[in-house]
LOBANU-998262 format. One line per 10 residues: number of its first residue (from 1); their letters; for each residue z, x, y of C-alpha. Coordinates in steps of 0.05 Angstrom, whole numbers, padded with zeros to 5 digits. Layout:
<atoms>
NUM) A) Z/X/Y  ... .
</atoms>
This chain:
<atoms>
1) MAIPVDVFGR) 00000/00000/00000  -00014/00023/00071  00043/00042/00117  00051/-00014/00168  00034/-00001/00241  00063/-00026/00306  00050/-00016/00380  00086/00046/00404  00122/00018/00464  00082/00012/00528 .
11) TGHESTRTLF) 00032/00065/00505  -00010/00013/00471  -00022/00060/00412  -00016/00028/00343  00025/00081/00308  00043/00080/00235  00116/00060/00233  00130/00125/00196  00116/00185/00241  00107/00255/00216 .
21) GAAALSQVSQ) 00166/00299/00236  00133/00367/00243  00199/00405/00240  00180/00409/00167  00124/00458/00186  00168/00507/00223  00168/00561/00168  00109/00545/00123  00042/00579/00114  -00023/00549/00141 .
31) DVADRTLEVL) -00044/00535/00069  00019/00493/00058  00009/00459/00125  -00063/00441/00107  -00041/00410/00042  00010/00370/00082  -00047/00344/00125  -00080/00317/00062  -00016/00279/00046  -00013/00249/00116 .
41) LRHGVNHIDT) -00086/00228/00113  -00077/00198/00044  -00021/00154/00071  -00056/00138/00137  -00003/00170/00182  -00031/00175/00253  00027/00201/00295  00056/00272/00296  00122/00291/00328  00132/00365/00339 .
51) AASYGDAELR) 00169/00411/00388  00163/00478/00422  00225/00500/00385  00200/00482/00315  00181/00552/00295  00106/00556/00280  00096/00481/00275  00052/00475/00337  00008/00532/00310  00003/00499/00242 .
61) IRPWLKHQPG) -00019/00433/00273  -00073/00466/00316  -00127/00467/00261  -00112/00395/00243  -00127/00372/00314  -00192/00412/00315  -00216/00383/00249  -00190/00312/00261  -00202/00300/00335  -00171/00236/00361 .
71) RFFLATKTDA) -00138/00222/00294  -00066/00231/00316  -00021/00208/00372  00008/00276/00390  00079/00287/00415  00116/00351/00429  00182/00369/00463  00213/00419/00511  00284/00448/00509  00277/00473/00580 .
81) RTKDEAREEL) 00321/00441/00633  00291/00467/00698  00224/00449/00728  00194/00519/00725  00217/00534/00655  00194/00466/00629  00125/00475/00662  00117/00543/00628  00138/00515/00561  00089/00457/00566 .
91) HRSLDRLGVD) 00031/00505/00580  00053/00547/00521  00054/00485/00476  -00015/00464/00499  -00042/00534/00484  -00009/00535/00416  -00035/00466/00398  -00104/00482/00425  -00108/00418/00468  -00114/00402/00541 .
101) HVDLWQLHNL) -00061/00347/00539  -00010/00314/00494  00003/00240/00488  00078/00245/00493  00122/00301/00521  00197/00294/00509  00259/00325/00538  00289/00352/00473  00361/00340/00452  00386/00320/00520 .
111) VDPIEWDTAL) 00459/00314/00502  00502/00363/00541  00526/00330/00606  00511/00390/00650  00442/00400/00619  00429/00326/00626  00444/00327/00700  00403/00390/00711  00343/00363/00674  00343/00295/00710 .
121) SPGGAIEAAV) 00358/00321/00780  00311/00349/00833  00285/00416/00808  00296/00394/00736  00251/00387/00676  00236/00315/00693  00199/00338/00755  00155/00382/00712  00141/00322/00667  00122/00277/00725 .
131) DARAKGLVRF) 00077/00330/00754  00044/00342/00686  00032/00267/00678  -00001/00265/00747  -00047/00322/00726  -00065/00290/00660  -00030/00343/00618  00016/00290/00587  00006/00216/00582  00077/00192/00570 .
141) IGVTGHGAQI) 00147/00220/00577  00205/00212/00528  00276/00236/00514  00309/00255/00448  00378/00272/00422  00428/00277/00365  00502/00262/00357  00551/00205/00363  00543/00200/00439  00467/00199/00442 .
151) AANHRRSLER) 00456/00123/00442  00502/00119/00502  00468/00180/00533  00399/00148/00525  00424/00086/00561  00444/00130/00620  00378/00167/00616  00340/00102/00622  00381/00085/00684  00360/00151/00715 .
161) FEFDSVLLPY) 00286/00152/00696  00235/00104/00666  00224/00140/00600  00169/00115/00554  00205/00131/00490  00273/00151/00461  00290/00185/00395  00358/00184/00360  00392/00178/00292  00391/00112/00255 .
171) NFVTMQLPYY) 00417/00101/00185  00467/00055/00151  00525/00104/00153  00517/00122/00227  00514/00048/00244  00583/00038/00214  00612/00077/00273  00631/00021/00322  00619/00061/00385  00551/00085/00362 .
181) AENFEALMKT) 00530/00016/00336  00550/-00019/00401  00510/00030/00444  00451/00030/00395  00446/-00046/00398  00450/-00045/00474  00397/00010/00477  00351/-00030/00432  00358/-00090/00477  00339/-00049/00538 .
191) CAERKVAVQT) 00281/-00016/00502  00254/-00083/00480  00258/-00110/00551  00223/-00049/00581  00175/-00036/00523  00205/00033/00509  00187/00060/00440  00246/00075/00394  00238/00132/00345  00292/00144/00293 .
201) IKSIALRPWL) 00313/00205/00254  00361/00221/00196  00339/00161/00154  00353/00197/00088  00413/00239/00110  00466/00243/00055  00520/00288/00084  00532/00356/00116  00522/00415/00070  00595/00435/00079 .
211) GRERTRSTWY) 00589/00503/00045  00544/00480/-00011  00481/00521/-00025  00424/00495/00018  00367/00474/-00027  00327/00439/00028  00303/00461/00097  00340/00404/00131  00405/00422/00167  00438/00365/00130 .
221) EPLQDQADID) 00437/00349/00055  00385/00294/00044  00378/00240/-00008  00330/00266/-00061  00323/00213/-00115  00262/00168/-00102  00301/00104/-00115  00354/00125/-00064  00301/00145/-00013  00268/00078/-00023 .
231) LAVWWVLGRP) 00332/00041/-00005  00345/00084/00057  00274/00081/00083  00268/00006/00071  00334/-00006/00108  00306/00030/00170  00237/-00001/00168  00269/-00069/00159  00293/-00064/00231  00237/-00091/00276 .
241) GVFLTTAGDI) 00219/-00047/00335  00237/00021/00307  00195/00079/00281  00219/00125/00226  00208/00200/00235  00202/00237/00169  00253/00290/00149  00245/00364/00164  00230/00384/00092  00159/00389/00069 .
251) DLLPSILDAA) 00174/00374/-00004  00209/00308/00013  00150/00282/00053  00112/00251/-00005  00174/00212/-00027  00187/00185/00043  00114/00165/00053  00111/00134/-00016  00172/00092/00001  00142/00072/00068 .
261) GRFEKRTADA) 00077/00052/00035  00114/00005/-00013  00158/-00027/00041  00162/-00102/00036  00231/-00123/00060  00295/-00092/00085  00347/-00066/00036  00408/-00111/00035  00469/-00079/00067  00508/-00089/00003 .
271) DIAAMLERSK) 00456/-00052/-00038  00451/00008/00008  00526/00011/00016  00534/00014/-00060  00482/00069/-00065  00515/00110/-00010  00583/00102/-00043  00555/00125/-00109  00522/00184/-00075  00586/00202/-00037 .
281) TQPLFV) 00552/00198/00030  00588/00225/00091  00570/00214/00164  00537/00271/00200  00570/00253/00266  00640/00232/00283 .
</atoms>
């Protein structure tokens, strides 16, 4: 079955509801990356989310964009917080990607209060983004982040600037945190009203590694059994208005896309709760 599509906020682009998280390409060869492209094409994925800080990911994507022009909605991110640094990083990303513009440029992991104020004040990265949009180097502007405070932070960010998209964690365990859930629901309401696209991450997060040997490239231990991944992915996709960004491990990509392609209805809370209890899931954020 084909992965469902939805309009990506006010951009008008009909993106597959499962977006490719290119963090998975940060440390792979071009040959591995090209085989990954075959997987994406097989599942019809048409939206790539990368970042300047994702190792060689932008370089690995470059040949894809040359051989598949116009195939993907292309998003990247900057960690820079000042106008000049952000402008330099954008031009570096464009060079590495081999394109003259990107569809979406995002302020990456805007969590720290001081960095937040710097980036969204005069002379901050947001000015570089606005200038780049005026010059046609970026079409839309977004903001991303991690942690228990990020839903609340994104609400503040949308009060400061009219972002076109947000990106943040969304899974069953994280939504059991009352503070996070309250702010996530309020954020969703605002995003729906303003047609701001909502991208989600950590859909198949199991728990922190906590000293265990890392067998995956994700910074958290992920679910790995296909049946468990199915339940987690279907729970996320069952929420109207959100997009699921795939995990940062190349070997898990086929399982996630397979689950997305078979999505029919949302996993019942009781079913996913039972699975997570059996798997000894722990929250990544407190």
